[in-house]
LOKE-896229 format. One line per field, with one value per residue (C-alpha): residue in one letter; x, y, z. Coordinates in steps of 0.2 Angstrom, whole numbers, padded with zeros to 4 digits, always signed. Each point is the difference from the previous one (the first is absolute). Layout:
BEGIN
r	(a/...)
X	(X/...)
Y	(Y/...)
Z	(Z/...)
END
This chain:
BEGIN
r	(m/r/h/r/v/s/g/k/g/f/g/r/n/t/h/q/r/k/a/l/l/r/g/l/v/t/s/l/f/e/h/l/k/i/e/t/t/s/a/k/a/k/e/a/k/k/l/a/e/r/i/i/t/l/g/k/r/g/d/l/h/a/r/r/l/a/m/s/h/i/p/n/s/r/v/i/a/r/l/f/s/e/i/a/p/r/i/t/r/s/s/g/y/l/r/v/v/k/t/r/f/r/a/g/d/s/a/d/m/a/i/l/e/f/a/d/y/d/l/l/e/v/e/e/k/k/e/e/k/q/a/a/k/k/k/t/k/e/e/k/k/e/g)
X	(+0086/-0013/-0012/-0013/+0009/-0014/+0003/+0012/+0017/+0001/+0018/+0003/+0005/-0012/+0001/+0000/-0015/-0010/+0003/-0006/-0016/-0004/+0004/-0013/-0013/+0003/-0003/-0015/-0009/+0007/-0007/-0013/+0007/+0019/+0007/+0015/+0005/-0012/+0010/+0004/-0020/-0003/+0012/-0006/-0017/+0003/+0009/-0014/-0015/+0007/+0002/-0016/-0009/+0010/-0008/-0017/+0003/+0002/+0009/+0017/+0008/-0004/+0007/+0017/+0000/-0005/+0015/+0012/-0003/-0001/+0010/-0010/-0012/-0008/-0003/-0006/-0011/-0010/-0002/-0007/-0013/-0003/+0003/-0004/-0018/-0006/+0004/-0016/+0008/+0006/+0016/+0004/+0004/+0014/+0001/+0014/-0004/+0013/+0003/+0014/+0018/+0015/+0008/+0018/-0001/-0015/-0006/-0019/-0006/-0016/-0012/-0001/-0016/-0014/-0014/-0014/+0012/-0013/-0009/+0014/+0007/-0016/-0002/+0017/-0002/-0017/+0010/+0013/-0012/-0009/+0017/+0001/-0015/+0003/+0017/-0008/-0013/+0012/+0011/-0014/-0006/+0019/+0001)
Y	(-0114/+0014/-0001/+0015/+0009/+0009/+0004/-0002/+0005/+0002/-0003/+0019/+0008/+0009/+0017/-0007/-0012/+0018/+0008/-0013/-0002/+0019/+0001/-0014/+0010/+0015/-0008/-0006/+0013/+0009/-0012/-0010/-0016/-0008/-0014/-0008/-0017/-0009/+0001/+0017/+0004/-0009/+0011/+0016/-0003/+0000/+0015/+0008/-0006/+0008/+0017/+0000/-0003/+0015/+0009/-0004/+0007/+0018/+0009/+0009/-0014/-0012/+0009/+0003/-0019/-0004/+0013/-0011/-0014/+0007/+0018/+0006/+0013/+0000/-0019/+0004/+0013/-0010/-0015/+0011/+0012/-0013/-0019/-0001/+0010/-0012/-0018/-0007/-0014/-0002/-0011/-0011/+0015/-0010/-0016/-0010/-0008/-0011/+0001/-0008/-0007/+0014/-0005/+0004/-0008/-0009/+0009/+0000/+0017/+0008/+0015/+0011/+0009/+0008/-0011/+0013/+0004/+0002/+0013/+0009/+0000/+0004/+0016/+0005/+0001/+0010/+0013/+0000/+0002/+0016/+0007/-0001/+0007/+0015/+0003/+0000/+0012/+0013/-0002/+0004/+0016/+0005/-0003)
Z	(+0083/-0003/+0015/+0002/-0016/-0010/-0019/-0014/-0001/-0019/+0001/+0005/+0014/+0010/-0009/-0017/+0006/+0005/-0015/-0011/+0010/+0000/-0020/-0002/+0012/-0009/-0017/+0007/+0006/-0016/-0012/+0010/-0006/-0003/-0006/+0011/+0008/+0010/+0015/-0002/-0002/+0016/+0010/-0009/+0004/+0018/+0001/-0012/+0009/+0017/-0010/-0008/+0019/+0002/-0014/+0004/+0018/-0009/+0015/+0001/+0011/-0012/-0015/+0008/+0006/-0018/-0007/+0013/-0012/-0016/+0000/-0017/+0005/-0018/+0002/+0019/-0006/-0015/+0013/+0014/-0012/-0017/+0003/+0020/+0000/-0014/+0010/+0008/+0009/+0017/-0005/-0014/-0012/-0011/-0009/-0008/-0016/-0007/-0016/-0009/+0001/-0006/-0016/+0008/+0013/+0003/+0015/+0006/-0005/+0006/+0000/+0015/-0002/+0010/+0004/-0007/-0015/-0012/+0009/+0006/-0020/-0008/+0012/-0003/-0018/+0003/+0008/-0012/-0014/+0010/+0002/-0019/-0004/+0012/-0008/-0017/+0005/+0009/-0015/-0013/+0011/-0002/-0018)
END
């Protein structure tokens, strides 16, 4: 019986399962959008939304709590400095959109993305363009 057992096991032990979810959430924060199986996307969504809420808090304790879940300082720094300040929602930061069935094993695939993905992506591209312009100006001054 599985009385009061929450979450999926994915046929893995605890360490493997935590590593899987950490990897998915890390990739989500790096790329703002990932494709995985529906079950994995739903589980990763739970963890990611908790960490995004910590990012919105923004204090030192929240940063340390986030680092305890995802020990990747580069990703956590990006979450706290770039992603979380742009989010205006109080909850429901992510969505799972079912896409297709994987050819090899017919697994139900889904995209896990930010609910405001378009806004986050547009602002990110603007920042990249500005950084590229700044870099070319500096190169022209040097050369």
